[in-house]
C-alpha positions as CSV (number, residue, x, y, z in Angstrom):
1,M,33.3,0.1,-5.3
2,T,32.2,3.8,-5.7
3,R,32.8,5.2,-2.3
4,A,30.1,7.0,-0.6
5,H,28.8,9.9,-0.2
6,Y,26.9,8.7,3.2
7,P,29.2,6.4,4.9
8,L,26.6,5.7,7.8
9,A,24.0,4.7,5.4
10,D,26.6,2.9,3.2
11,R,26.7,0.5,6.2
12,F,23.2,0.8,6.6
13,E,22.5,-0.8,3.5
14,H,25.3,-3.0,3.4
15,W,24.0,-4.3,7.0
16,L,20.6,-4.4,5.9
17,G,21.6,-7.1,2.7
18,D,19.6,-7.1,-1.2
19,P,16.0,-6.7,-0.7
20,L,15.4,-9.4,-3.4
21,T,17.2,-12.2,-1.7
22,P,14.3,-13.7,0.6
23,D,15.9,-14.5,3.6
24,N,16.9,-11.5,4.0
25,L,14.4,-10.4,7.2
26,L,13.7,-6.4,4.9
27,S,13.2,-8.5,1.7
28,F,10.5,-7.8,-0.6
29,R,8.9,-11.1,0.3
30,N,8.6,-10.5,3.8
31,A,7.4,-7.0,3.6
32,I,4.6,-8.6,1.1
33,A,3.4,-11.2,3.9
34,W,3.1,-9.1,6.2
35,D,1.5,-7.0,4.2
36,E,-1.0,-9.8,2.9
37,D,-1.2,-10.6,6.8
38,E,-2.1,-7.1,8.4
39,A,1.2,-8.7,10.2
40,L,3.1,-6.3,12.2
41,P,6.8,-6.0,11.5
42,D,7.9,-6.3,15.3
43,A,10.6,-8.2,14.1
44,A,12.7,-6.5,12.0
45,V,11.9,-3.5,14.1
46,T,13.8,-5.5,17.2
47,R,16.3,-5.8,14.0
48,L,17.1,-2.4,13.3
49,H,16.6,-2.0,17.4
50,N,20.0,-4.2,17.3
51,F,21.8,-2.2,14.8
52,G,21.5,0.5,17.3
53,L,18.8,2.4,14.6
54,H,17.3,4.0,17.6
55,R,20.5,6.4,18.7
56,G,20.5,7.9,15.7
57,Y,17.7,9.6,16.8
58,V,18.9,11.2,19.8
59,P,21.2,14.2,20.2
60,R,24.7,13.8,21.0
61,A,25.2,15.8,23.5
62,L,21.9,13.8,25.7
63,G,24.5,10.5,24.5
64,G,22.7,9.6,21.3
65,E,24.0,9.6,17.4
66,F,22.7,12.8,15.6
67,D,24.8,14.6,14.0
68,D,23.3,16.1,11.2
69,S,19.9,16.2,9.7
70,E,21.3,15.3,5.9
71,S,22.5,11.9,6.9
72,F,20.3,11.1,8.9
73,L,17.6,11.3,5.3
74,A,20.1,9.2,3.7
75,L,19.6,6.5,6.5
76,G,16.0,7.0,6.0
77,R,16.0,6.6,2.5
78,T,18.0,3.5,3.1
79,L,14.8,1.8,5.3
80,A,11.9,3.3,2.9
81,R,13.3,1.8,0.0
82,R,12.9,-2.0,1.7
83,N,9.4,-1.4,3.5
84,M,7.4,1.5,4.5
85,S,5.2,-0.3,7.2
86,V,8.6,-0.6,8.8
87,A,9.8,2.3,8.3
88,V,6.6,4.3,9.3
89,S,6.8,1.7,12.7
90,Y,10.1,3.5,13.2
91,S,9.6,6.8,12.7
92,T,7.6,7.7,15.7
93,M,10.0,7.2,17.5
94,L,10.9,11.2,15.3
95,W,8.6,12.5,17.6
96,T,11.1,12.7,21.0
97,V,11.9,15.9,18.8
98,L,9.4,17.5,20.8
99,A,11.3,17.2,24.6
100,W,14.8,18.7,22.1
101,I,12.9,22.2,21.3
102,G,10.4,22.5,24.4
103,G,11.4,20.4,27.4
104,S,13.7,21.3,30.5
105,A,17.5,19.6,30.6
106,E,16.0,16.7,33.1
107,Q,13.2,16.6,30.9
108,Q,15.4,15.3,27.8
109,R,17.4,13.7,30.4
110,R,14.5,11.5,31.3
111,I,13.5,10.8,27.4
112,A,17.0,10.1,25.9
113,G,16.9,7.6,28.5
114,W,14.0,6.0,27.3
115,V,15.2,5.9,24.1
116,L,18.6,4.6,24.4
117,D,18.5,2.8,27.7
118,A,15.1,0.9,26.9
119,G,14.4,1.4,23.1
120,Q,11.6,2.3,24.0
121,F,8.6,3.9,21.5
122,P,6.7,7.5,21.5
123,C,3.1,7.9,19.0
124,L,1.8,11.2,18.1
125,A,-1.4,11.6,19.6
126,Y,-2.8,14.9,18.2
127,S,-5.0,14.0,15.8
128,E,-8.9,13.4,17.0
129,E,-11.7,11.6,15.2
130,Q,-14.3,14.2,14.6
131,H,-11.4,17.1,13.8
132,G,-8.4,15.7,11.4
133,A,-6.1,18.5,11.2
134,D,-7.9,21.1,12.9
135,L,-5.5,20.9,16.1
136,T,-7.2,24.3,17.9
137,A,-10.7,22.3,17.8
138,N,-9.5,19.7,19.6
139,D,-12.1,17.9,22.5
140,L,-9.2,15.6,24.3
141,R,-9.2,17.6,28.3
142,A,-6.3,18.2,30.4
143,S,-7.6,19.5,33.6
144,R,-5.7,20.5,36.8
145,D,-5.8,18.2,39.9
146,G,-3.6,20.0,42.4
147,A,-0.4,19.0,41.3
148,D,-1.8,17.2,38.3
149,Y,-4.5,16.9,35.5
150,R,-6.7,14.5,34.7
151,L,-7.6,13.4,31.4
152,R,-10.7,13.0,29.3
153,G,-11.2,12.2,25.4
154,E,-9.7,10.6,22.8
155,K,-7.0,10.7,20.1
156,W,-7.4,8.8,16.6
157,P,-6.5,7.5,14.5
158,I,-2.7,7.5,15.9
159,N,0.8,5.4,14.7
160,R,1.5,2.6,17.5
161,A,-0.9,4.2,19.6
162,T,-1.3,1.2,21.2
163,R,1.9,-0.4,20.7
164,S,3.8,2.5,22.4
165,D,5.8,3.3,26.0
166,F,4.6,6.8,25.9
167,L,2.6,9.3,24.5
168,V,3.6,12.8,22.8
169,M,0.5,14.4,23.4
170,L,-1.6,17.9,22.9
171,A,-4.3,18.5,25.0
172,R,-6.9,21.5,25.8
173,T,-6.2,22.9,29.3
174,D,-8.2,25.7,28.3
175,A,-11.9,26.5,27.2
176,G,-11.3,29.5,25.2
177,P,-11.1,29.9,21.7
178,H,-7.5,31.8,21.4
179,L,-4.7,30.2,20.4
180,R,-3.1,29.4,24.1
181,N,-5.7,26.6,24.8
182,H,-3.5,23.9,24.1
183,S,-0.5,22.3,26.3
184,L,1.8,19.4,24.9
185,F,2.5,16.6,27.0
186,I,5.4,13.9,27.2
187,V,3.7,10.7,29.2
188,H,5.1,7.7,29.6
189,K,2.0,4.9,29.8
190,S,3.7,3.8,33.2
191,W,2.8,6.8,35.1
192,L,-1.4,6.5,34.3
193,D,-3.4,4.4,35.7
194,A,-4.3,1.3,33.7
195,S,-7.8,1.0,34.7
196,R,-8.2,4.7,33.7
197,Y,-6.9,4.9,29.9
198,Y,-7.6,2.6,27.1
199,H,-6.6,1.8,23.5
200,L,-9.1,2.0,20.5
201,P,-8.6,-1.2,18.0
202,R,-7.1,-1.0,15.4
203,V,-7.9,-0.1,11.9
204,R,-7.3,-1.2,8.7
205,T,-6.2,0.6,6.0
206,H,-5.7,1.0,2.1
207,G,-1.6,1.3,2.8
208,L,1.1,0.2,5.6
209,R,-1.1,-2.3,6.3
210,G,1.5,-3.5,9.1
211,C,1.4,-0.3,10.9
212,D,-0.8,0.0,14.1
213,I,-3.3,2.6,13.3
214,S,-5.3,2.5,16.8
215,G,-6.0,5.6,19.2
216,I,-6.2,5.9,23.2
217,G,-9.3,7.7,25.4
218,F,-8.7,9.0,28.9
219,R,-11.1,8.2,31.4
220,D,-10.2,10.8,34.1
221,C,-7.0,9.2,34.2
222,R,-4.4,11.9,36.7
223,M,-1.4,12.5,34.4
224,P,1.8,14.1,36.9
225,A,2.3,17.5,35.9
226,M,6.1,16.7,35.3
227,A,4.8,15.3,31.6
228,R,3.9,18.9,30.6
229,I,6.7,20.7,27.5
230,G,6.9,23.9,27.7
231,A,4.6,26.4,29.2
232,E,1.1,26.1,30.0
233,G,-1.1,27.0,27.0
234,H,1.9,26.6,24.4
235,G,1.5,23.5,23.0
236,L,0.4,24.3,19.8
237,E,3.2,26.5,18.7
238,L,6.2,23.2,20.5
239,A,3.6,20.9,18.0
240,L,3.7,23.4,14.9
241,K,7.9,23.0,15.7
242,G,7.7,19.9,15.4
243,F,6.2,19.8,12.3
244,Q,8.6,22.2,10.7
245,V,11.5,19.2,12.1
246,T,9.4,15.9,10.7
247,R,8.1,17.6,7.7
248,T,11.9,17.5,6.5
249,Y,12.7,14.8,7.5
250,C,9.1,13.0,5.6
251,T,10.9,13.5,2.4
252,A,13.5,10.8,3.0
253,L,10.1,8.6,2.6
254,S,9.3,9.8,-0.3
255,L,12.4,9.6,-1.8
256,G,12.9,6.1,-0.2
257,V,9.7,4.2,-2.5
258,G,10.1,6.6,-5.2
259,D,13.8,4.8,-6.1
260,S,12.4,0.8,-5.2
261,A,9.1,1.7,-7.3
262,L,11.4,3.1,-10.1
263,R,14.6,0.3,-10.2
264,L,11.3,-1.9,-10.1
265,V,9.6,-0.7,-13.4
266,T,13.5,0.0,-14.7
267,D,14.1,-3.6,-14.1
268,F,10.7,-5.0,-14.8
269,A,11.0,-2.3,-18.5
270,R,14.8,-4.0,-19.4
271,R,14.1,-7.2,-19.5
272,R,10.1,-7.5,-20.6
273,Q,10.5,-7.8,-24.2
274,L,7.7,-6.6,-26.9
275,Y,7.9,-6.1,-30.9
276,G,11.5,-7.7,-30.8
277,N,13.3,-5.7,-28.4
278,S,13.2,-4.6,-24.4
279,I,10.2,-2.5,-24.0
280,D,12.9,0.1,-22.1
281,R,13.4,0.7,-25.2
282,L,10.2,1.5,-26.7
283,P,10.4,5.3,-26.5
284,H,7.4,6.5,-24.7
285,V,8.1,4.0,-22.1
286,A,11.7,5.6,-22.4
287,D,10.5,8.9,-22.0
288,T,8.6,7.4,-18.6
289,L,11.6,6.2,-17.4
290,A,13.8,9.0,-18.1
291,N,11.1,12.1,-16.6
292,A,10.5,9.8,-13.7
293,Y,14.2,9.2,-12.8
294,L,14.4,13.3,-13.5
295,S,11.3,13.5,-11.0
296,Q,13.8,10.8,-8.4
297,L,16.8,13.4,-8.7
298,M,14.3,17.3,-9.0
299,A,13.0,15.5,-6.0
300,E,16.5,15.0,-4.0
301,C,17.2,17.9,-4.5
302,V,14.2,19.9,-2.6
303,A,15.3,17.3,0.5
304,L,19.1,17.4,0.9
305,V,19.2,21.4,0.4
306,A,15.8,21.0,2.9
307,A,17.8,19.5,5.1
308,R,21.1,21.6,5.6
309,G,18.8,24.7,5.5
310,L,17.7,23.6,8.8
311,H,20.9,23.3,10.4
312,L,21.4,27.1,8.7
313,H,18.3,28.8,8.7
314,A,16.3,27.4,11.4
315,E,14.2,30.5,11.5
316,Q,12.7,29.6,8.2
317,F,11.4,26.3,8.2
318,S,7.8,27.6,8.8
319,T,7.6,27.7,5.0
320,W,10.4,26.4,3.8
321,S,9.6,22.7,5.8
322,S,6.2,23.3,4.0
323,I,7.7,23.9,0.8
324,A,9.9,20.7,0.7
325,K,7.6,18.7,1.8
326,V,4.8,19.5,-0.7
327,Q,7.6,18.8,-3.2
328,A,8.8,15.3,-2.7
329,T,5.4,14.5,-2.8
330,H,4.5,15.6,-5.7
331,L,7.2,14.7,-7.7
332,V,7.1,11.3,-6.3
333,D,3.7,10.5,-6.4
334,N,3.4,11.7,-9.8
335,A,6.3,9.5,-11.8
336,M,4.8,6.2,-9.2
337,H,1.4,6.6,-11.8
338,E,3.5,6.8,-14.5
339,L,5.8,4.5,-13.8
340,A,2.0,1.8,-13.0
341,A,1.8,2.5,-17.1
342,V,4.8,1.3,-17.7
343,L,3.9,-1.7,-15.7
344,G,0.8,-2.6,-17.6
345,A,-1.4,-5.6,-15.5
346,R,2.0,-6.4,-13.1
347,Y,0.6,-3.0,-11.4
348,Y,-2.4,-4.6,-10.1
349,L,-0.7,-8.3,-8.7
350,R,0.2,-9.2,-5.6
351,E,2.7,-11.3,-6.8
352,K,5.2,-12.4,-9.2
353,H,7.5,-9.7,-10.4
354,A,9.8,-8.6,-7.8
355,D,6.5,-10.6,-5.1
356,G,4.0,-7.7,-5.9
357,M,5.9,-4.6,-4.3
358,F,5.1,-2.0,-6.9
359,Q,1.5,-2.6,-6.0
360,K,2.4,-1.9,-2.1
361,F,5.3,1.2,-2.4
362,L,2.5,3.1,-4.5
363,R,0.2,2.2,-1.4
364,D,2.5,2.7,1.0
365,G,3.9,6.2,-0.2
366,A,0.7,8.3,-0.9
367,V,0.6,8.5,2.8
368,V,3.3,10.3,2.8
369,A,1.5,13.3,1.7
370,V,-0.7,12.8,4.3
371,F,1.5,13.1,7.6
372,D,2.4,16.0,9.3
373,G,0.0,17.9,8.3
374,S,-1.2,16.7,4.6
375,S,0.0,19.1,1.3
376,I,-3.7,20.8,1.6
377,V,-2.6,21.9,5.0
378,C,1.4,22.6,4.1
379,L,-0.1,24.5,1.0
380,D,-2.7,26.5,2.7
381,S,0.4,27.8,5.0
382,L,2.4,28.7,2.8
383,A,-0.3,30.4,0.8
384,T,-0.7,32.7,3.7
385,F,3.2,33.1,4.0
386,L,3.0,34.4,0.1
387,P,2.5,37.9,0.2
388,E,4.9,38.6,3.0
389,L,7.5,36.6,1.3
390,A,6.7,38.5,-1.4
391,R,7.5,42.0,0.3
392,A,10.8,41.0,2.0
393,R,11.8,39.7,-2.2
394,Q,10.8,43.6,-2.9
395,R,13.0,44.6,-0.4
396,G,15.8,43.0,-2.6
397,L,16.8,40.5,0.2
398,R,20.2,38.3,-1.5
399,L,21.8,35.7,0.0
400,D,25.7,36.3,0.2
401,A,28.3,34.5,-1.2
402,T,29.7,32.4,2.4
403,A,25.3,31.9,3.3
404,I,25.4,30.2,-0.4
405,D,29.0,27.9,-0.2
406,A,27.4,26.7,3.5
407,L,24.0,25.7,2.0
408,Y,24.8,23.9,-1.5
409,D,28.1,22.8,-0.9
410,L,26.8,19.1,-0.3
411,D,31.2,18.4,1.3
412,R,30.6,21.1,3.9
413,A,30.0,20.1,7.5
414,L,26.9,21.6,9.2
415,P,27.0,23.4,12.7
416,P,24.6,21.2,15.2
417,L,20.9,22.1,14.7
418,D,19.9,24.2,16.7
419,Y,16.7,24.1,18.0
420,G,15.9,27.1,19.1
421,R,16.2,29.0,16.4
422,L,12.2,27.3,15.2
423,T,10.0,30.6,14.9
424,L,6.4,30.3,13.9
425,F,7.2,32.8,11.1
426,G,9.7,33.0,9.1
427,R,9.0,37.0,8.0
428,G,8.9,36.4,4.8
429,R,12.1,34.7,4.2
430,D,13.4,32.1,2.1
431,A,17.3,31.2,2.2
432,V,16.5,29.3,-1.7
433,I,15.1,32.0,-3.9
434,E,17.1,34.9,-1.9
435,S,20.2,32.9,-3.6
436,L,19.1,33.4,-7.6
437,P,20.4,36.4,-8.0
438,A,23.8,35.6,-7.5
439,L,23.2,32.0,-8.6
440,A,22.7,33.6,-11.7
441,D,25.5,35.7,-10.7
442,R,27.8,32.3,-11.1
443,L,26.1,30.4,-13.7
444,A,26.9,33.8,-16.2
445,A,30.7,33.7,-15.0
446,L,30.9,30.3,-16.0
447,D,33.4,28.6,-18.7
448,A,32.5,26.6,-21.4
449,D,34.3,22.9,-20.8
450,A,33.7,19.1,-21.7
451,D,31.7,18.4,-19.5
452,C,29.0,21.1,-20.3
453,P,29.8,23.2,-23.8
454,A,28.7,26.6,-24.8
455,D,24.9,26.2,-26.7
456,R,23.9,24.2,-23.2
457,L,25.3,27.0,-20.7
458,A,23.3,29.2,-23.0
459,A,20.4,27.6,-22.7
460,L,21.0,27.5,-18.9
461,G,21.3,31.2,-19.0
462,R,18.0,31.3,-20.9
463,A,16.1,29.1,-18.4
464,V,17.9,30.9,-14.8
465,A,16.2,34.3,-16.4
466,Q,12.7,32.1,-17.3
467,L,13.1,31.1,-13.5
468,A,13.5,34.7,-12.4
469,D,10.6,35.8,-14.1
470,A,8.1,33.2,-12.9
471,I,8.7,34.1,-9.0
472,A,8.8,37.9,-10.1
473,A,5.4,36.7,-11.7
474,I,4.2,34.6,-8.9
475,D,4.7,38.0,-6.3
476,T,3.2,40.6,-8.8
477,E,-0.3,37.9,-8.8
478,T,0.1,37.7,-5.1
479,L,0.5,41.0,-3.8
480,A,-2.7,41.7,-6.5
481,D,-4.5,39.1,-4.3
482,A,-7.4,40.6,-2.8
483,T,-7.7,38.1,0.0
484,P,-8.4,40.3,3.2
485,R,-6.2,39.4,6.0
486,G,-8.1,36.7,8.3
487,Q,-10.1,34.9,5.5
488,R,-9.7,31.0,4.3
489,N,-7.1,31.4,1.6
490,S,-8.6,31.7,-2.0
491,A,-8.2,28.1,-5.1
492,R,-6.2,30.5,-6.2
493,R,-3.9,31.7,-3.8
494,F,-3.4,27.4,-3.4
495,A,-2.4,27.1,-7.3
496,L,0.3,30.2,-6.6
497,A,1.2,27.9,-3.6
498,E,2.0,24.9,-5.4
499,R,4.0,26.8,-8.3
500,Y,5.8,28.6,-5.5
501,C,6.8,25.0,-4.0
502,A,8.3,24.1,-7.7
503,L,10.5,27.5,-7.6
504,H,12.1,26.5,-5.0
505,G,12.9,23.0,-5.9
506,A,14.5,24.4,-9.6
507,V,16.3,27.2,-7.6
508,A,17.6,24.8,-5.3
509,A,18.4,22.0,-7.7
510,L,20.6,24.9,-9.9
511,G,22.5,26.1,-6.5
512,L,23.8,22.3,-6.1
513,W,25.3,22.3,-9.1
514,L,26.5,25.1,-9.4
515,L,28.4,24.8,-5.4
516,N,29.6,20.9,-6.7
517,R,29.3,20.3,-9.9
518,D,33.7,21.1,-9.7
519,R,33.9,17.9,-7.9
520,R,31.5,15.5,-9.9
521,P,32.6,15.4,-13.7
522,G,30.3,13.4,-15.8
523,F,26.6,13.5,-15.6
524,F,26.2,15.8,-12.9
525,A,28.6,18.8,-14.3
526,A,27.5,17.6,-17.9
527,G,24.1,19.8,-16.8
528,H,21.3,18.1,-18.6
529,W,19.0,17.0,-15.6
530,L,19.8,20.8,-14.4
531,L,18.5,22.1,-17.9
532,A,15.1,19.0,-18.3
533,A,14.4,20.1,-14.7
534,L,14.7,23.9,-15.3
535,E,12.3,23.8,-18.0
536,R,9.6,21.7,-16.7
537,G,9.1,25.2,-14.6
538,A,6.3,25.5,-12.4
539,D,4.8,21.9,-12.3
540,A,6.0,18.6,-10.4
541,R,3.7,16.5,-13.0
542,F,5.5,15.9,-16.4
543,T,3.7,14.6,-19.8
544,A,5.2,12.5,-22.6
545,G,7.3,14.1,-24.6
546,Q,8.8,17.2,-22.4
547,L,12.1,16.2,-22.8
548,G,14.2,16.7,-25.5
549,A,16.2,13.5,-27.6
550,D,19.7,14.8,-25.4
551,A,18.3,15.0,-22.5
552,T,16.1,11.8,-22.8
553,A,19.6,10.0,-23.7
554,A,21.4,11.4,-20.4
555,L,19.7,10.5,-17.9
556,I,18.4,6.5,-18.8
557,D,22.5,6.2,-19.9
558,R,22.5,7.6,-16.4
559,L,19.3,5.6,-14.9
560,D,20.6,2.2,-16.3
561,A,24.2,2.7,-14.8
562,Q,23.0,3.4,-11.4
563,T,21.2,0.2,-11.8
564,V,23.2,-2.2,-13.2
565,E,26.1,-1.5,-10.6
566,P,23.6,-1.1,-8.7
567,Q,23.4,2.4,-7.1
568,M,20.8,4.6,-5.6
569,Y,18.8,6.8,-7.7
570,S,20.8,10.1,-7.1
571,L,22.9,12.6,-7.7
572,L,25.9,11.4,-5.0
573,P,27.7,8.1,-5.0
574,W,25.4,5.9,-3.5
575,P,26.3,2.2,-3.9
576,L,23.7,-0.5,-2.8
577,A,24.0,-3.6,-1.5
578,P,25.4,-6.0,-4.0
579,E,22.6,-8.5,-6.1
580,G,21.8,-11.8,-3.7
581,A,24.0,-10.4,-0.8
582,R,23.0,-11.7,3.1
583,E,22.2,-9.4,5.7
584,A,25.5,-8.7,7.2
585,D,27.3,-11.0,5.1
586,P,30.9,-10.2,6.2
587,E,32.1,-10.5,2.7
588,F,29.9,-7.1,2.1
589,E,29.7,-5.7,5.3
590,P,31.9,-2.3,5.9
591,T,31.8,-3.0,10.3
592,P,30.9,-6.0,12.3
593,Q,28.1,-7.4,13.0
594,P,26.6,-5.5,16.5
595,E,26.0,-8.8,18.8
596,S,23.9,-6.4,20.9
597,R,22.0,-3.9,21.6
598,H,24.9,-1.6,23.1
599,E,27.1,-1.9,19.8
600,S,25.9,0.2,17.3
601,L,25.3,0.8,13.5
602,F,27.0,4.6,14.6
603,A,30.8,2.6,16.3
């Protein structure tokens, strides 16, 4: 069997078994059954706790098992490819990151204990019915009452609001219209008078039907001051820093959903017979599958480089996290809609092919673009920073060779994630775009070989030159934009931000190829996929006929190989649970199954 690049995710994958095996708890059949009943997936959440997954959300320095974002991303992909309702129900554990960013040592130890010792869940209580993403306008008040606070107001809609054990909550602590009018609190429900808070009813949703999407309200409810994280009035700053981490990790959800959606359609196309042959051999279908596979690989490049960048360039993530989230969701969501056409009428079915899971993935995956600040919010933020990014590049900033190696070489260990390096403003820095001049030099110095002949190297060189020109054009258009400082971003500026996301992703793909090709011969080193990604340009969408014949053939061959073996649709070696594998089956299990909550997936 191929040696997995992510051994922890490999163990997790094999413990969970084949999702097409009906008796496995996290099977597609159970996912659909829970969805049809709008049932909360409590048994699956408990099983994940028994595997010790919750330990991966707490830094090792606080007794947990979190080491690096890249490995954490791999765990998220493994879970999301089975059931997004379960992945999203579990993902609220991630909001403990606000304690690691802004909490005191005592608060961090306390909250780590809630997770590690009791396996308890938080919820993120930010949004309100009347204000949505406009956090500065929220009405929930936390008024001083001696040494404590009194809460008045409601938060809605909130994932796990009713079922959470503690709240990560943003509340207004000053009536003024300034940006220091909110504070952040992490409060355990056991600290509150149960007669003074109430839960709002669960909301029925289009996707994620198995999630507790509800709300919470407070009637003059006393809250101890020790629940406040950071200084009073610094809540919005902490909230924005938290989004820089969580937006980066949202890419795992898109990648997991995208993998399964493409896998289900590929399997259907290989089995479905029309006109005397399987439909995956029809030109249009083959083109769609190849392009969707390419989109998955491009989204992976964006996500992997962002996960590594979080450790190496955390001070840049006020923009970088938005870029990663927007680009990954755009790539995967567009591919899924194109794949629906290949399924045809079966796209609408809630049964039969793979128990009807494609339509669930399509519905559930769409919500990632709404999480942690919607794509519109992320693009608005990025659009605001575009002039600063353009001016910084005009100063000739370049990433040096050492920094390039650390960012793109996937075999290099990452330093610990330093949450203290997160800032609200990246001051115009983008390590990915700054690496392009040096990457172009490395490409020019490459010699042709058996994997990548001279004509393809030359084509790559031309594509990289066009990439540099496209970035320069965005900078020119941005600096020529007459939008006055302080006014809302124009639609034109939004479009520039969207193009910037795609170009950033293209440079990430180039960096990964150059720094890893020597150790990954064959499909990776040949670079058909990279040339196709660069030629797609500043657009996450694809249309029929974009790919050349050689690129289509290379992508389809690799897609077929990773479908049959099976492997995750990835640039990296990543074996999946074998067909028919049972959950925690000793024959396939890399390590013994834990017998209690204290024997961990991480053992």
